[in-house]
ROVOMAR-619999 format. One line per 10 residues: number of its first residue (from 1); for each residue z, x, y of N, C-alpha, C. Coordinates in pm, whole numbers, plus 50000, padded with zeros to 5 digits. Each point is the difference from the previous one (the first is absolute). Layout:
! ROVOMAR-619999
NUM) Z,X,Y,Z,X,Y,Z,X,Y  ...
//
This chain:
! ROVOMAR-619999
1) 45546,75406,26147,50028,49866,49948,49954,49892,50098  50021,50024,50132,49958,49903,50100,49849,49980,49995  49926,50112,49998,49854,49992,50000,49947,49930,49876  50064,50024,49886,49953,49940,49875,50022,49850,49995  50104,49951,50064,50035,49859,49987,49962,49914,50119  49953,50062,50110,49980,49924,50123,49894,49893,49985  49896,50024,49921,49895,49900,49982,50041,49893,49900  50060,50041,49890,50033,49905,49894,50127,49922,50027  50098,50062,50063,50129,49936,50023,50058,50049,50133  49955,49943,50112,50046,50047,50131,50152,49994,50017
11) 50064,49898,49944,50146,49988,50015,50071,50115,49928  49950,50036,49882,50058,50113,49929,49977,50129,50077  49880,50014,50056,49970,50119,50079,50094,50010,50120  50032,49887,50061,50090,49999,50114,50141,50041,49957  50043,49957,49884,50132,50041,49950,50005,50152,49981  49897,50055,49939,49995,50146,49980,49994,50073,50134  49925,49942,50095,49986,50064,50130,50133,50005,50073  50078,49895,49991,50131,50000,50064,50090,50107,49941  49992,50017,49870,50079,50105,49936,49957,50137,50048  49869,50019,50015,49948,50128,50048,50046,50028,50142
21) 50003,49897,50084,50046,50018,50138,50146,50040,50003  50079,49943,49912,50142,50037,49996,50017,50147,49961  49910,50049,49918,50010,50140,49955,49937,50098,50098  49890,49959,50062,49923,50095,50082,49944,49931,50123  50086,49935,50075,49956,49922,50114,49953,50079,50119  50017,50133,49995,49953,50081,50113,49862,50058,49977  49934,49959,49894,49866,50047,49969,49899,49891,50039  49906,50036,50085,49906,49902,50054,49922,49929,49891  49955,50074,49899,49919,49940,49894,50079,49895,49923  50129,50024,49984,50086,49903,49930,50012,49873,50082
31) 50020,50014,50131,50013,49882,50086,49867,49923,50007  49889,50074,50001,49871,49933,50002,49977,49922,49872  50029,50061,49886,49984,49930,49872,50087,49876,49995  50122,50011,50053,50090,49885,50003,49943,49890,50089  49944,50039,50113,49941,49902,50091,49884,49926,49937  49916,50074,49930,49884,49937,49935,50045,49907,49887  50104,50042,49928,50052,49915,49893,50059,49872,50057  50075,50012,50109,50057,49882,50065,49890,49908,50050  49896,50057,50056,49887,49923,50050,49934,49921,49888  49973,50067,49888,49936,49933,49888,50088,49891,49941
41) 50130,50017,50010,50094,49900,49948,50029,49889,50101  49943,50010,50119,50018,49896,50100,50126,50013,50084  50064,50116,49994,50120,50024,50081,49959,50069,50130  49943,49924,50091,49933,50060,50115,50095,50068,50097  50118,49945,50020,50094,50064,50092,50043,50137,49948  50030,50007,49871,50038,50128,49941,49882,50097,50000  49882,49947,49976,49881,50084,50003,49982,50064,50137  50021,49922,50105,49990,50055,50135,50101,50111,50022  50122,49977,49956,50104,50102,50017,49961,50130,49933  49955,49990,49875,49968,50121,49924,49875,50069,50053
51) 49897,49923,50033,49875,50061,50047,50016,50061,50138  50079,49938,50085,50026,50060,50131,50081,50129,49985  50094,50001,49908,50077,50121,49975,49909,50112,49950  49911,49966,49908,49907,50099,49947,49910,50055,50110  49957,49911,50089,49913,50044,50110,50073,50095,50093  50127,49969,50031,50078,50089,50086,50018,50137,49934  50024,50001,49871,50024,50126,49930,49873,50085,49987  49890,49935,49969,49877,50074,49971,49910,50020,50120  50013,49911,50100,49910,50006,50114,49862,49946,49970  49982,49937,49884,49870,49949,49958,49987,49851,50030
61) 49877,49959,50031,49974,49860,50035,49926,49925,49890  49986,50059,49881,49912,49943,49899,50041,49862,49951  50127,49964,50014,50045,49869,49954,50009,49896,50112  49940,50029,50114,50004,49904,50111,49941,49864,49962  49890,49993,49923,49950,49868,49963,50102,49919,49919  50074,50066,49913,50101,49930,49922,50114,49955,50091  50040,50087,50092,50105,49962,50096,49956,49877,50080  49875,50000,50044,49948,49886,50076,49999,49874,49914  49965,50014,49872,49994,49884,49913,50140,49947,49968  50098,50088,49998,50139,49956,49984,50041,49910,50115
71) 49956,50034,50120,50030,49914,50115,49938,49863,49980  49881,49996,49944,49939,49870,49966,50087,49925,49901  50045,50072,49897,50082,49937,49897,50129,49943,50055  50048,50057,50108,50122,49953,50065,49972,49893,50107  49874,49957,50006,49966,49894,50094,49984,50048,50143  49964,50128,50018,49985,50055,50136,49858,50056,50020  49898,49912,49997,49862,50049,50014,49974,50069,50133  50070,49958,50104,49980,50065,50130,50039,50149,49992  50107,50028,49929,50042,50138,49982,49898,50077,49916  49942,49932,49902,49893,50061,49921,49887,50047,50090
81) 49960,49915,50093,49889,50034,50088,50037,50112,50096  50125,50007,50041,50044,50111,50084,49983,50132,49926  50038,50002,49874,49986,50122,49919,49852,50031,49980  49920,49897,49972,49857,50021,49975,49929,50057,50121  50049,49969,50119,49938,50050,50122,50063,50126,50055  50092,50059,49925,50069,50119,50050,49917,50126,49978  50028,50101,50079,49922,50124,49996,50000,50070,49863  50110,50004,49926,49999,50071,49871,49897,49948,49900  49955,49875,50016,49904,49945,49905,49870,50081,50000  49964,50054,50115,49877,50080,50009,50009,50127,49918
91) 50121,50042,49964,50016,50122,49920,49995,49974,49850  49995,49875,49961,49992,49967,49858,49864,50042,49944  49996,50024,49869,49871,50027,49939,49921,49869,49995  49876,50008,49954,49914,49882,50005,50057,49885,49917  50050,50031,49882,50058,49895,49916,50118,49934,50070  50083,50078,50067,50113,49945,50071,49958,49912,50117  49895,50042,50069,49952,49919,50113,49942,49867,49953  49930,50003,49887,49946,49875,49946,50113,49909,49955  50101,50058,49936,50114,49919,49957,50069,49936,50120  50008,50074,50110,50062,49943,50119,49917,49885,50055
101) 49870,50010,49992,49915,49888,50043,50032,49875,49917  50012,50018,49870,50027,49887,49913,50134,49936,50034  50100,50085,50024,50133,49951,50035,49997,49928,50135  49933,50060,50098,49992,49938,50133,49928,49866,49994  49894,49993,49919,49929,49873,49985,50091,49895,49938  50081,50041,49904,50095,49907,49940,50099,49948,50102  50044,50087,50089,50093,49958,50106,49932,49899,50092  49874,50024,50033,49927,49905,50083,49991,49864,49931  49976,50001,49871,49994,49874,49925,50136,49931,50001  50106,50077,49985,50134,49941,50005,50024,49928,50132
111) 49939,50051,50106,50018,49943,50133,49897,49892,50031  49915,49968,49902,49898,49899,50020,49879,50048,50076  49985,50131,50018,49889,50057,50076,49889,50043,49904  49934,49902,49941,49904,50029,49893,49878,50076,50049  49948,49963,50116,49883,50072,50053,50034,50146,50026  50118,50023,50057,50043,50138,50027,50020,50077,49871  50050,49932,49896,50017,50065,49870,49866,50046,49945  49899,49914,50012,49867,50035,49949,49943,50119,50076  50013,49997,50132,49948,50110,50081,50071,50131,49965  50129,49993,49972,50077,50119,49963,49942,50067,49877
121) 49947,49920,49908,49948,50053,49874,49855,50047,50010  49935,49972,50111,49861,50039,50017,49992,50145,50042  49959,50083,49908,49990,50145,50025,49889,50056,49911  49947,50117,50031,49891,50057,49919,50036,50013,49853  50127,50025,49970,50042,50020,49861,49982,49875,49915  49986,49884,50064,49981,49877,49925,49871,50003,49917  49903,50077,50045,49872,50008,49929,49994,50114,49899  50105,50080,49993,50003,50112,49906,50044,49950,49862  49929,50041,49897,50025,49947,49865,50070,50097,49906  50017,50124,50041,50053,50101,49907,50135,50054,50049
131) 50086,49910,50046,50129,50043,50055,50114,49932,49925  50115,50064,50000,50116,49943,49931,50051,49875,50070  49976,49991,50130,50050,49885,50075,49899,49885,50006  49879,50024,49948,49894,49899,50009,50040,49862,49950  50056,49989,49879,50036,49866,49951,50101,49929,50089  50104,50070,50045,50103,49935,50081,49946,49959,50137  49920,50085,50060,49945,49969,50132,49904,49881,49992  49911,50003,49904,49904,49891,49986,50070,49869,49962  50100,50010,49914,50073,49881,49958,50070,49935,50120  50064,50082,50081,50068,49947,50118,49901,49933,50094
141) 49883,50060,50014,49896,49942,50086,49954,49865,49945  49972,49995,49870,49954,49876,49938,50107,49891,50009  50125,50038,49976,50109,49903,50002,50019,49942,50140  49981,50082,50102,50010,49952,50137,49886,49904,50033  49882,50028,49947,49887,49909,50019,50030,49863,49938  50068,49999,49886,50040,49873,49939,50090,49923,50095  50099,50069,50056,50094,49935,50091,49928,49942,50122  49890,50063,50039,49923,49954,50115,49902,49888,49962  49992,49968,49871,49910,49896,49955,49857,50044,49984  49974,50129,50004,49864,50055,49987,49977,50038,49854
151) 49988,49895,49917,50006,50020,49854,49876,50071,49945  49882,49977,50058,49882,50070,49950,50013,50150,50020  50045,50040,50119,50020,50142,50027,50113,50055,49913  50104,49921,49980,50112,50044,49917,49953,50027,49858  49919,49908,49946,49948,50020,49864,49919,50129,49992  49918,50023,50101,49920,50122,50006,50089,50125,49994  50110,49998,50076,50086,50118,50006,50093,50012,49879  50035,49888,49938,50074,50011,49874,49910,50062,49893  49872,49962,50002,49905,50060,49906,49987,50150,50026  49990,50039,50127,49991,50142,50033,50129,50073,49962
161) 50113,49932,50009,50127,50061,49957,49998,50025,49851  49959,49899,49924,49996,50014,49853,49908,50113,49957  49895,50024,50076,49905,50105,49965,50063,50139,50005  50096,50020,50090,50063,50132,50014,50136,50007,49931  50052,49885,49956,50132,49997,49938,49986,50022,49849  49963,50121,49964,49971,50031,49859,50125,49997,49914  50117,50018,50061,50125,49999,49923,50065,49862,49995  49938,49902,50064,50055,49866,49997,50135,49986,50068  50017,50070,50112,50128,49994,50070,50016,49872,50082  49891,49927,50022,50006,49874,50073,49944,49889,49912
171) 50014,49876,50046,49941,49886,49929,49874,49954,50073  49927,50097,50058,49883,49966,50081,49895,49924,49921  49976,50038,49876,49900,49930,49920,50040,49855,49978  50127,49977,49972,50048,49862,49982,49987,49920,50129  50032,50064,50112,49990,49930,50129,49854,49967,50031  49909,50091,49965,49858,49977,50022,49953,49879,49919  50035,49997,49873,49960,49889,49913,50061,49869,50049  50124,50006,50044,50068,49880,50051,49929,49943,50122  49958,50088,50090,49931,49953,50120,49863,49942,49965  49930,50063,49905,49871,49946,49958,50016,49861,49940
181) 50104,49983,49919,50023,49869,49938,50039,49895,50102  50047,50046,50118,50039,49907,50106,49885,49971,50096  49883,50060,49972,49883,49970,50081,49950,50110,50089  50062,50118,49995,49953,50111,50083,49864,50048,49950  49921,50054,50092,49867,50049,49964,50011,50132,49926  49913,50017,49900,49993,50125,49924,49887,50082,50058  50033,50109,50068,49898,50081,50067,49951,50116,49915  50048,50011,49877,49964,50117,49919,49852,50006,49969  49938,49884,49977,49860,49997,49962,49911,49949,50113  50053,50005,50120,49925,49950,50115,49950,50114,50085
191) 49881,49981,50059,49948,50102,50091,50074,49997,50133  50074,49892,50023,50078,49989,50122,50147,50019,49966  50056,50112,50040,50139,50029,49969,50087,49984,50121  50128,49986,49976,50094,49991,50110,49994,50127,50083  49986,49990,50131,49989,50121,50082,50127,50083,49994  49980,50129,50021,50116,50090,50004,50083,49968,50122  50129,50036,49996,50086,49973,50115,49956,50082,50120  50036,49957,50122,49966,50077,50119,50048,50144,49989  49926,50090,50060,50033,50143,49990,50102,50044,50102  50034,49913,50097,50098,50038,50102,50135,50022,49934
201) 50051,50120,50009,50123,50035,49931,50120,49985,50091  50104,49939,49945,50128,49991,50070,50071,50133,49981  50036,50066,50109,50070,50127,49989,50146,49975,49965  50067,50106,49960,50137,49983,49956,50094,49968,50116  49969,50045,50118,50082,49961,50114,49981,49852,50029  49883,49944,49961,49974,49858,50021,50075,49911,49902  50041,50053,49886,50060,49917,49897,50127,49931,50047  50071,50063,50091,50125,49942,50045,49988,49908,50120  49879,49981,50049,49982,49919,50121,49988,49852,49965
//
């Protein structure tokens, strides 16, 4: 029931998750599901409690990006960066590591460190077009460029986001059109395109610095 309702009605999913915890609170998967439901419903403190409990029970680090993002939701970006720079992050799968980059960049933005946020997102995976994380990574990069006032580059990367976002999970196409209408350059039909981001990769131990 939690899985079925978490996207359509996060609050309902959270209600079901709490009931499940009352019945089977010693099962790691139940606590993890509850944590994710709380996170989606915006109950970040409860999400932290449940996800940390699940991690202790299972010994798995797969939800570390969500735990880090909960710290952001609670207004503690410094704590987010501590988690992002911790050793267990290196054990995450590639999707998890990319998600942690996105979360860490968000924390940098919360702290007003826009240049550092952009550098955090600069990684080889940014140029990969056939990945599940492609739309989110590119969108975060483009959105940070907007915050930096680099609107031509932002338009370029919103366009690149829309190209890989076949399921329409972001509003990248709308953001691209909006920037063009505001005067950004359209590089789609130009022989001169926005250069790719620098190839120097920020390592995961660097994310917390």
